[in-house]
PQR file with spaces between the fields and no chain letter, atoms N, CA, C, O and H, PARSE charges and radii, in Angstrom:
ATOM       1  N    UNK     1     -35.441  -26.392  -10.269 -0.4000 1.5000
ATOM       2  CA   UNK     1     -35.219  -25.054   -9.546 -0.0000 2.0000
ATOM       3  C    UNK     1     -36.436  -24.618   -8.797  0.5500 1.7000
ATOM       4  O    UNK     1     -37.537  -24.629   -9.348 -0.5500 1.4000
ATOM       5  N    UNK     2     -36.276  -24.236   -7.564 -0.4000 1.5000
ATOM       6  CA   UNK     2     -37.170  -23.861   -6.781 -0.0000 2.0000
ATOM       7  C    UNK     2     -37.813  -22.515   -7.140  0.5500 1.7000
ATOM       8  O    UNK     2     -37.159  -21.659   -7.734 -0.5500 1.4000
ATOM       9  H    UNK     2     -35.382  -24.228   -7.116  0.4000 1.0000
ATOM      10  N    UNK     3     -38.894  -22.353   -6.837 -0.4000 1.5000
ATOM      11  CA   UNK     3     -39.914  -20.932   -7.044 -0.0000 2.0000
ATOM      12  C    UNK     3     -38.769  -19.817   -6.581  0.5500 1.7000
ATOM      13  O    UNK     3     -38.225  -19.045   -7.370 -0.5500 1.4000
ATOM      14  H    UNK     3     -39.426  -23.049   -6.354  0.4000 1.0000
ATOM      15  N    UNK     4     -38.557  -19.868   -5.422 -0.4000 1.5000
ATOM      16  CA   UNK     4     -37.762  -18.774   -4.818 -0.0000 2.0000
ATOM      17  C    UNK     4     -36.451  -18.448   -5.377  0.5500 1.7000
ATOM      18  O    UNK     4     -36.025  -17.299   -5.264 -0.5500 1.4000
ATOM      19  H    UNK     4     -39.000  -20.496   -4.781  0.4000 1.0000
ATOM      20  N    UNK     5     -35.777  -19.349   -5.966 -0.4000 1.5000
ATOM      21  CA   UNK     5     -34.611  -19.189   -6.880 -0.0000 2.0000
ATOM      22  C    UNK     5     -34.949  -18.443   -8.135  0.5500 1.7000
ATOM      23  O    UNK     5     -34.364  -17.464   -8.601 -0.5500 1.4000
ATOM      24  H    UNK     5     -36.123  -20.283   -6.058  0.4000 1.0000
ATOM      25  N    UNK     6     -35.972  -19.063   -8.589 -0.4000 1.5000
ATOM      26  CA   UNK     6     -36.555  -18.437   -9.965 -0.0000 2.0000
ATOM      27  C    UNK     6     -36.963  -17.073   -9.848  0.5500 1.7000
ATOM      28  O    UNK     6     -36.514  -16.237  -10.631 -0.5500 1.4000
ATOM      29  H    UNK     6     -36.446  -19.858   -8.211  0.4000 1.0000
ATOM      30  N    UNK     7     -38.010  -16.675   -8.679 -0.4000 1.5000
ATOM      31  CA   UNK     7     -38.419  -15.475   -8.462 -0.0000 2.0000
ATOM      32  C    UNK     7     -36.914  -14.585   -8.048  0.5500 1.7000
ATOM      33  O    UNK     7     -36.994  -13.390   -8.334 -0.5500 1.4000
ATOM      34  H    UNK     7     -38.375  -17.354   -8.043  0.4000 1.0000
ATOM      35  N    UNK     8     -36.001  -14.883   -7.619 -0.4000 1.5000
ATOM      36  CA   UNK     8     -34.781  -14.133   -7.437 -0.0000 2.0000
ATOM      37  C    UNK     8     -34.123  -13.934   -8.453  0.5500 1.7000
ATOM      38  O    UNK     8     -33.504  -12.871   -8.401 -0.5500 1.4000
ATOM      39  H    UNK     8     -35.936  -15.853   -7.386  0.4000 1.0000
ATOM      40  N    UNK     9     -33.986  -14.514   -9.380 -0.4000 1.5000
ATOM      41  CA   UNK     9     -33.006  -14.521  -10.521 -0.0000 2.0000
ATOM      42  C    UNK     9     -33.885  -13.717  -11.523  0.5500 1.7000
ATOM      43  O    UNK     9     -33.364  -12.838  -12.210 -0.5500 1.4000
ATOM      44  H    UNK     9     -34.488  -15.378   -9.423  0.4000 1.0000
ATOM      45  N    UNK    10     -35.247  -14.012  -11.618 -0.4000 1.5000
ATOM      46  CA   UNK    10     -36.349  -12.939  -12.671 -0.0000 2.0000
ATOM      47  C    UNK    10     -36.263  -11.659  -11.970  0.5500 1.7000
ATOM      48  O    UNK    10     -36.101  -10.719  -12.748 -0.5500 1.4000
ATOM      49  H    UNK    10     -35.670  -14.726  -11.059  0.4000 1.0000
ATOM      50  N    UNK    11     -36.319  -11.351  -10.779 -0.4000 1.5000
ATOM      51  CA   UNK    11     -36.274  -10.017  -10.107 -0.0000 2.0000
ATOM      52  C    UNK    11     -35.034   -9.282  -10.196  0.5500 1.7000
ATOM      53  O    UNK    11     -35.052   -8.051  -10.165 -0.5500 1.4000
ATOM      54  H    UNK    11     -36.450  -12.114  -10.147  0.4000 1.0000
ATOM      55  N    UNK    12     -33.855   -9.996  -10.315 -0.4000 1.5000
ATOM      56  CA   UNK    12     -32.425   -9.377  -10.514 -0.0000 2.0000
ATOM      57  C    UNK    12     -32.169   -9.077  -11.988  0.5500 1.7000
ATOM      58  O    UNK    12     -31.415   -8.151  -12.286 -0.5500 1.4000
ATOM      59  H    UNK    12     -33.840  -10.995  -10.341  0.4000 1.0000
ATOM      60  N    UNK    13     -32.834   -9.908  -13.036 -0.4000 1.5000
ATOM      61  CA   UNK    13     -32.513   -9.570  -14.296 -0.0000 2.0000
ATOM      62  C    UNK    13     -33.406   -8.338  -14.617  0.5500 1.7000
ATOM      63  O    UNK    13     -32.987   -7.399  -15.294 -0.5500 1.4000
ATOM      64  H    UNK    13     -33.447  -10.661  -12.794  0.4000 1.0000
ATOM      65  N    UNK    14     -34.781   -8.396  -14.046 -0.4000 1.5000
ATOM      66  CA   UNK    14     -35.846   -7.394  -14.354 -0.0000 2.0000
ATOM      67  C    UNK    14     -35.250   -5.992  -14.147  0.5500 1.7000
ATOM      68  O    UNK    14     -35.255   -5.020  -14.903 -0.5500 1.4000
ATOM      69  H    UNK    14     -35.122   -9.159  -13.496  0.4000 1.0000
ATOM      70  N    UNK    15     -34.642   -6.183  -12.688 -0.4000 1.5000
ATOM      71  CA   UNK    15     -34.092   -4.709  -11.827 -0.0000 2.0000
ATOM      72  C    UNK    15     -32.908   -4.218  -12.679  0.5500 1.7000
ATOM      73  O    UNK    15     -32.918   -3.107  -13.208 -0.5500 1.4000
ATOM      74  H    UNK    15     -34.639   -6.972  -12.074  0.4000 1.0000
ATOM      75  N    UNK    16     -31.976   -5.012  -12.782 -0.4000 1.5000
ATOM      76  CA   UNK    16     -30.718   -4.933  -13.618 -0.0000 2.0000
ATOM      77  C    UNK    16     -31.317   -3.953  -15.105  0.5500 1.7000
ATOM      78  O    UNK    16     -31.085   -2.763  -15.323 -0.5500 1.4000
ATOM      79  H    UNK    16     -31.968   -5.915  -12.353  0.4000 1.0000
ATOM      80  N    UNK    17     -32.047   -4.819  -15.875 -0.4000 1.5000
ATOM      81  CA   UNK    17     -32.680   -3.917  -17.194 -0.0000 2.0000
ATOM      82  C    UNK    17     -33.309   -2.689  -16.932  0.5500 1.7000
ATOM      83  O    UNK    17     -33.157   -1.723  -17.680 -0.5500 1.4000
ATOM      84  H    UNK    17     -32.235   -5.785  -15.698  0.4000 1.0000
ATOM      85  N    UNK    18     -34.125   -2.654  -15.749 -0.4000 1.5000
ATOM      86  CA   UNK    18     -34.674   -1.203  -15.443 -0.0000 2.0000
ATOM      87  C    UNK    18     -33.908   -0.147  -15.205  0.5500 1.7000
ATOM      88  O    UNK    18     -34.068    0.972  -15.693 -0.5500 1.4000
ATOM      89  H    UNK    18     -34.249   -3.438  -15.141  0.4000 1.0000
ATOM      90  N    UNK    19     -32.887   -0.554  -14.295 -0.4000 1.5000
ATOM      91  CA   UNK    19     -31.664    0.396  -14.192 -0.0000 2.0000
ATOM      92  C    UNK    19     -31.022    1.083  -15.464  0.5500 1.7000
ATOM      93  O    UNK    19     -30.753    2.267  -15.671 -0.5500 1.4000
ATOM      94  H    UNK    19     -32.757   -1.463  -13.898  0.4000 1.0000
ATOM      95  N    UNK    20     -30.895    0.171  -16.097 -0.4000 1.5000
ATOM      96  CA   UNK    20     -30.027    0.675  -17.663 -0.0000 2.0000
ATOM      97  C    UNK    20     -31.055    1.311  -18.300  0.5500 1.7000
ATOM      98  O    UNK    20     -30.735    2.390  -18.800 -0.5500 1.4000
ATOM      99  H    UNK    20     -31.113   -0.791  -15.928  0.4000 1.0000
ATOM     100  N    UNK    21     -32.313    0.936  -18.449 -0.4000 1.5000
ATOM     101  CA   UNK    21     -32.998    1.806  -19.379 -0.0000 2.0000
ATOM     102  C    UNK    21     -33.391    3.152  -18.721  0.5500 1.7000
ATOM     103  O    UNK    21     -33.422    4.159  -19.429 -0.5500 1.4000
ATOM     104  H    UNK    21     -32.573    0.059  -18.043  0.4000 1.0000
ATOM     105  N    UNK    22     -33.681    3.220  -17.456 -0.4000 1.5000
ATOM     106  CA   UNK    22     -33.678    4.536  -16.918 -0.0000 2.0000
ATOM     107  C    UNK    22     -32.794    5.527  -16.972  0.5500 1.7000
ATOM     108  O    UNK    22     -33.051    6.714  -17.174 -0.5500 1.4000
ATOM     109  H    UNK    22     -33.656    2.402  -16.881  0.4000 1.0000
ATOM     110  N    UNK    23     -31.321    4.842  -16.718 -0.4000 1.5000
ATOM     111  CA   UNK    23     -30.076    5.741  -17.095 -0.0000 2.0000
ATOM     112  C    UNK    23     -30.077    5.985  -18.338  0.5500 1.7000
ATOM     113  O    UNK    23     -29.726    7.158  -18.466 -0.5500 1.4000
ATOM     114  H    UNK    23     -31.113    3.878  -16.554  0.4000 1.0000
ATOM     115  N    UNK    24     -30.305    5.464  -19.455 -0.4000 1.5000
ATOM     116  CA   UNK    24     -30.227    5.871  -20.642 -0.0000 2.0000
ATOM     117  C    UNK    24     -31.303    6.922  -20.931  0.5500 1.7000
ATOM     118  O    UNK    24     -31.093    7.797  -21.771 -0.5500 1.4000
ATOM     119  H    UNK    24     -30.590    4.511  -19.351  0.4000 1.0000
ATOM     120  N    UNK    25     -32.432    6.850  -20.261 -0.4000 1.5000
ATOM     121  CA   UNK    25     -33.796    7.727  -20.574 -0.0000 2.0000
ATOM     122  C    UNK    25     -33.445    9.155  -20.075  0.5500 1.7000
ATOM     123  O    UNK    25     -33.818   10.167  -20.668 -0.5500 1.4000
ATOM     124  H    UNK    25     -32.603    6.140  -19.578  0.4000 1.0000
ATOM     125  N    UNK    26     -32.617    9.164  -18.813 -0.4000 1.5000
ATOM     126  CA   UNK    26     -32.261   10.397  -18.242 -0.0000 2.0000
ATOM     127  C    UNK    26     -31.146   10.866  -18.781  0.5500 1.7000
ATOM     128  O    UNK    26     -30.891   12.071  -18.767 -0.5500 1.4000
ATOM     129  H    UNK    26     -32.313    8.342  -18.331  0.4000 1.0000
ATOM     130  N    UNK    27     -30.309    9.918  -19.347 -0.4000 1.5000
ATOM     131  CA   UNK    27     -28.964   10.922  -19.815 -0.0000 2.0000
ATOM     132  C    UNK    27     -28.835   11.254  -21.576  0.5500 1.7000
ATOM     133  O    UNK    27     -27.819   11.569  -22.196 -0.5500 1.4000
ATOM     134  H    UNK    27     -30.516    8.939  -19.358  0.4000 1.0000
ATOM     135  N    UNK    28     -30.070   11.081  -22.037 -0.4000 1.5000
ATOM     136  CA   UNK    28     -30.158   11.272  -23.508 -0.0000 2.0000
ATOM     137  C    UNK    28     -30.558   12.933  -23.435  0.5500 1.7000
ATOM     138  O    UNK    28     -31.556   13.218  -22.772 -0.5500 1.4000
ATOM     139  H    UNK    28     -30.895   10.825  -21.533  0.4000 1.0000
ATOM     140  N    UNK    29     -29.901   13.887  -24.015 -0.4000 1.5000
ATOM     141  CA   UNK    29     -30.677   15.001  -24.091 -0.0000 2.0000
ATOM     142  C    UNK    29     -31.774   15.289  -25.015  0.5500 1.7000
ATOM     143  O    UNK    29     -31.490   15.173  -26.207 -0.5500 1.4000
ATOM     144  H    UNK    29     -29.091   13.656  -24.554  0.4000 1.0000
ATOM     145  N    UNK    30     -32.921   15.625  -24.730 -0.4000 1.5000
ATOM     146  CA   UNK    30     -34.047   15.744  -25.643 -0.0000 2.0000
ATOM     147  C    UNK    30     -34.255   17.027  -26.167  0.5500 1.7000
ATOM     148  O    UNK    30     -34.831   17.270  -27.228 -0.5500 1.4000
ATOM     149  H    UNK    30     -33.152   15.719  -23.762  0.4000 1.0000
ATOM     150  N    UNK    31     -33.778   17.825  -25.407 -0.4000 1.5000
ATOM     151  CA   UNK    31     -33.882   19.279  -25.879 -0.0000 2.0000
ATOM     152  C    UNK    31     -33.370   19.847  -27.117  0.5500 1.7000
ATOM     153  O    UNK    31     -33.795   20.871  -27.651 -0.5500 1.4000
ATOM     154  H    UNK    31     -33.311   17.628  -24.545  0.4000 1.0000
ATOM     155  N    UNK    32     -32.256   18.973  -27.606 -0.4000 1.5000
ATOM     156  CA   UNK    32     -31.752   19.148  -28.753 -0.0000 2.0000
ATOM     157  C    UNK    32     -32.407   18.958  -30.149  0.5500 1.7000
ATOM     158  O    UNK    32     -31.967   19.289  -31.250 -0.5500 1.4000
ATOM     159  H    UNK    32     -31.911   18.141  -27.172  0.4000 1.0000
ATOM     160  N    UNK    33     -33.663   18.290  -29.796 -0.4000 1.5000
ATOM     161  CA   UNK    33     -34.233   17.787  -31.080 -0.0000 2.0000
ATOM     162  C    UNK    33     -35.781   18.518  -30.857  0.5500 1.7000
ATOM     163  O    UNK    33     -36.601   18.193  -31.716 -0.5500 1.4000
ATOM     164  H    UNK    33     -34.020   18.021  -28.902  0.4000 1.0000
ATOM     165  N    UNK    34     -36.123   19.192  -30.106 -0.4000 1.5000
ATOM     166  CA   UNK    34     -37.170   19.949  -29.692 -0.0000 2.0000
ATOM     167  C    UNK    34     -36.842   21.565  -29.676  0.5500 1.7000
ATOM     168  O    UNK    34     -37.761   22.374  -29.802 -0.5500 1.4000
ATOM     169  H    UNK    34     -35.457   19.457  -29.409  0.4000 1.0000
ATOM     170  N    UNK    35     -35.642   21.930  -29.532 -0.4000 1.5000
ATOM     171  CA   UNK    35     -35.390   23.120  -29.426 -0.0000 2.0000
ATOM     172  C    UNK    35     -35.608   24.205  -30.672  0.5500 1.7000
ATOM     173  O    UNK    35     -35.448   23.763  -31.809 -0.5500 1.4000
ATOM     174  H    UNK    35     -34.896   21.273  -29.430  0.4000 1.0000
ATOM     175  N    UNK    36     -35.927   25.459  -30.523 -0.4000 1.5000
ATOM     176  CA   UNK    36     -36.327   26.294  -31.697 -0.0000 2.0000
ATOM     177  C    UNK    36     -34.758   27.158  -31.741  0.5500 1.7000
ATOM     178  O    UNK    36     -33.853   27.143  -30.906 -0.5500 1.4000
ATOM     179  H    UNK    36     -36.057   25.819  -29.599  0.4000 1.0000
ATOM     180  N    UNK    37     -34.855   27.868  -33.017 -0.4000 1.5000
ATOM     181  CA   UNK    37     -33.566   28.551  -33.005 -0.0000 2.0000
ATOM     182  C    UNK    37     -33.715   30.204  -32.566  0.5500 1.7000
ATOM     183  O    UNK    37     -34.273   31.090  -33.213 -0.5500 1.4000
ATOM     184  H    UNK    37     -35.590   27.881  -33.695  0.4000 1.0000
ATOM     185  N    UNK    38     -33.176   30.287  -31.538 -0.4000 1.5000
ATOM     186  CA   UNK    38     -33.515   31.517  -30.790 -0.0000 2.0000
ATOM     187  C    UNK    38     -31.961   31.937  -30.433  0.5500 1.7000
ATOM     188  O    UNK    38     -31.033   31.153  -30.239 -0.5500 1.4000
ATOM     189  H    UNK    38     -32.722   29.568  -31.012  0.4000 1.0000
ATOM     190  N    UNK    39     -31.922   33.218  -30.400 -0.4000 1.5000
ATOM     191  CA   UNK    39     -30.846   33.900  -29.796 -0.0000 2.0000
ATOM     192  C    UNK    39     -31.175   34.719  -28.807  0.5500 1.7000
ATOM     193  O    UNK    39     -32.180   35.427  -28.854 -0.5500 1.4000
ATOM     194  H    UNK    39     -32.676   33.855  -30.557  0.4000 1.0000
ATOM     195  N    UNK    40     -30.229   34.692  -27.667 -0.4000 1.5000
ATOM     196  CA   UNK    40     -30.338   35.485  -26.682 -0.0000 2.0000
ATOM     197  C    UNK    40     -29.299   36.510  -26.452  0.5500 1.7000
ATOM     198  O    UNK    40     -28.096   36.341  -26.651 -0.5500 1.4000
ATOM     199  H    UNK    40     -29.412   34.116  -27.629  0.4000 1.0000
ATOM     200  N    UNK    41     -29.924   37.703  -25.969 -0.4000 1.5000
ATOM     201  CA   UNK    41     -28.807   39.060  -26.198 -0.0000 2.0000
ATOM     202  C    UNK    41     -29.155   39.602  -24.572  0.5500 1.7000
ATOM     203  O    UNK    41     -30.243   39.996  -24.152 -0.5500 1.4000
ATOM     204  H    UNK    41     -30.901   37.841  -25.808  0.4000 1.0000
ATOM     205  N    UNK    42     -27.872   39.481  -23.830 -0.4000 1.5000
ATOM     206  CA   UNK    42     -27.977   40.146  -22.318 -0.0000 2.0000
ATOM     207  C    UNK    42     -27.435   41.497  -22.695  0.5500 1.7000
ATOM     208  O    UNK    42     -26.458   41.662  -23.426 -0.5500 1.4000
ATOM     209  H    UNK    42     -26.988   39.161  -24.170  0.4000 1.0000
ATOM     210  N    UNK    43     -28.136   42.433  -22.149 -0.4000 1.5000
ATOM     211  CA   UNK    43     -27.496   43.877  -21.809 -0.0000 2.0000
ATOM     212  C    UNK    43     -27.785   43.956  -20.375  0.5500 1.7000
ATOM     213  O    UNK    43     -28.798   43.560  -19.800 -0.5500 1.4000
ATOM     214  H    UNK    43     -28.929   42.300  -21.556  0.4000 1.0000
ATOM     215  N    UNK    44     -26.599   44.606  -19.809 -0.4000 1.5000
ATOM     216  CA   UNK    44     -26.513   44.972  -18.509 -0.0000 2.0000
ATOM     217  C    UNK    44     -27.025   46.487  -18.180  0.5500 1.7000
ATOM     218  O    UNK    44     -26.420   47.406  -18.732 -0.5500 1.4000
ATOM     219  H    UNK    44     -25.776   44.928  -20.276  0.4000 1.0000
ATOM     220  N    UNK    45     -28.106   46.788  -17.310 -0.4000 1.5000
ATOM     221  CA   UNK    45     -28.242   48.223  -17.185 -0.0000 2.0000
ATOM     222  C    UNK    45     -27.448   48.798  -15.950  0.5500 1.7000
ATOM     223  O    UNK    45     -27.758   48.222  -14.907 -0.5500 1.4000
ATOM     224  H    UNK    45     -28.598   46.042  -16.862  0.4000 1.0000
ATOM     225  N    UNK    46     -26.714   49.566  -15.837 -0.4000 1.5000
ATOM     226  CA   UNK    46     -26.025   50.033  -15.200 -0.0000 2.0000
ATOM     227  C    UNK    46     -25.043   49.090  -14.369  0.5500 1.7000
ATOM     228  O    UNK    46     -24.827   49.210  -13.163 -0.5500 1.4000
ATOM     229  H    UNK    46     -26.461   50.034  -16.684  0.4000 1.0000
ATOM     230  N    UNK    47     -24.559   48.257  -15.102 -0.4000 1.5000
ATOM     231  CA   UNK    47     -23.922   47.040  -14.716 -0.0000 2.0000
ATOM     232  C    UNK    47     -24.425   46.370  -13.543  0.5500 1.7000
ATOM     233  O    UNK    47     -23.702   45.723  -12.784 -0.5500 1.4000
ATOM     234  H    UNK    47     -24.734   48.160  -16.082  0.4000 1.0000
ATOM     235  N    UNK    48     -25.777   46.539  -13.382 -0.4000 1.5000
ATOM     236  CA   UNK    48     -26.327   45.464  -12.392 -0.0000 2.0000
ATOM     237  C    UNK    48     -27.427   44.961  -12.732  0.5500 1.7000
ATOM     238  O    UNK    48     -27.659   43.986  -12.016 -0.5500 1.4000
ATOM     239  H    UNK    48     -26.365   47.064  -13.998  0.4000 1.0000
ATOM     240  N    UNK    49     -28.385   45.183  -13.627 -0.4000 1.5000
ATOM     241  CA   UNK    49     -29.636   44.595  -13.849 -0.0000 2.0000
ATOM     242  C    UNK    49     -29.763   43.913  -15.269  0.5500 1.7000
ATOM     243  O    UNK    49     -29.817   44.632  -16.266 -0.5500 1.4000
ATOM     244  H    UNK    49     -28.197   45.974  -14.209  0.4000 1.0000
ATOM     245  N    UNK    50     -29.810   42.619  -15.371 -0.4000 1.5000
ATOM     246  CA   UNK    50     -29.752   42.116  -16.656 -0.0000 2.0000
ATOM     247  C    UNK    50     -30.885   42.029  -17.449  0.5500 1.7000
ATOM     248  O    UNK    50     -31.868   41.359  -17.131 -0.5500 1.4000
ATOM     249  H    UNK    50     -29.766   42.035  -14.561  0.4000 1.0000
ATOM     250  N    UNK    51     -30.760   42.872  -18.774 -0.4000 1.5000
ATOM     251  CA   UNK    51     -32.159   42.640  -19.632 -0.0000 2.0000
ATOM     252  C    UNK    51     -32.198   41.574  -20.559  0.5500 1.7000
ATOM     253  O    UNK    51     -31.054   41.504  -21.007 -0.5500 1.4000
ATOM     254  H    UNK    51     -29.962   43.416  -19.032  0.4000 1.0000
ATOM     255  N    UNK    52     -32.727   40.923  -20.956 -0.4000 1.5000
ATOM     256  CA   UNK    52     -32.602   39.664  -21.774 -0.0000 2.0000
ATOM     257  C    UNK    52     -33.634   39.943  -22.975  0.5500 1.7000
ATOM     258  O    UNK    52     -34.847   40.011  -22.774 -0.5500 1.4000
ATOM     259  H    UNK    52     -33.657   40.981  -20.593  0.4000 1.0000
ATOM     260  N    UNK    53     -33.008   40.109  -24.320 -0.4000 1.5000
ATOM     261  CA   UNK    53     -33.956   40.062  -25.390 -0.0000 2.0000
ATOM     262  C    UNK    53     -33.732   38.484  -26.180  0.5500 1.7000
ATOM     263  O    UNK    53     -32.691   37.841  -26.312 -0.5500 1.4000
ATOM     264  H    UNK    53     -32.023   40.054  -24.482  0.4000 1.0000
ATOM     265  N    UNK    54     -34.796   38.236  -26.524 -0.4000 1.5000
ATOM     266  CA   UNK    54     -34.676   37.010  -27.293 -0.0000 2.0000
ATOM     267  C    UNK    54     -35.383   37.329  -28.608  0.5500 1.7000
ATOM     268  O    UNK    54     -36.407   37.965  -28.859 -0.5500 1.4000
ATOM     269  H    UNK    54     -35.642   38.758  -26.417  0.4000 1.0000
ATOM     270  N    UNK    55     -34.525   36.694  -29.340 -0.4000 1.5000
ATOM     271  CA   UNK    55     -35.041   36.728  -30.879 -0.0000 2.0000
ATOM     272  C    UNK    55     -35.248   35.677  -31.699  0.5500 1.7000
ATOM     273  O    UNK    55     -34.199   35.131  -32.040 -0.5500 1.4000
ATOM     274  H    UNK    55     -33.693   36.177  -29.136  0.4000 1.0000
ATOM     275  N    UNK    56     -36.029   35.304  -32.042 -0.4000 1.5000
ATOM     276  CA   UNK    56     -36.425   33.768  -32.784 -0.0000 2.0000
ATOM     277  C    UNK    56     -36.066   34.033  -34.103  0.5500 1.7000
ATOM     278  O    UNK    56     -36.144   35.177  -34.551 -0.5500 1.4000
ATOM     279  H    UNK    56     -36.881   35.748  -31.765  0.4000 1.0000
ATOM     280  N    UNK    57     -35.707   33.151  -34.725 -0.4000 1.5000
ATOM     281  CA   UNK    57     -35.220   32.990  -36.124 -0.0000 2.0000
ATOM     282  C    UNK    57     -35.799   31.560  -36.926  0.5500 1.7000
ATOM     283  O    UNK    57     -35.072   30.784  -37.546 -0.5500 1.4000
ATOM     284  H    UNK    57     -35.643   32.222  -34.361  0.4000 1.0000
ATOM     285  N    UNK    58     -37.105   31.437  -36.772 -0.4000 1.5000
ATOM     286  CA   UNK    58     -37.838   30.640  -37.375 -0.0000 2.0000
ATOM     287  C    UNK    58     -38.421   30.837  -38.913  0.5500 1.7000
ATOM     288  O    UNK    58     -39.144   29.976  -39.414 -0.5500 1.4000
ATOM     289  H    UNK    58     -37.696   32.068  -36.269  0.4000 1.0000
């Protein structure tokens, strides 16, 4: 097998593995593992301005 064919095959395999790995890295939600238990309450003042209250339950 020539060097060019071997290089092309290796680059194709490596590129495919990188695409699959990067897809899985970006598709997995990490925030469910590091999130805190917080509750958000939104109250609208004069039906226009939202006021957000954050209550932590740690």
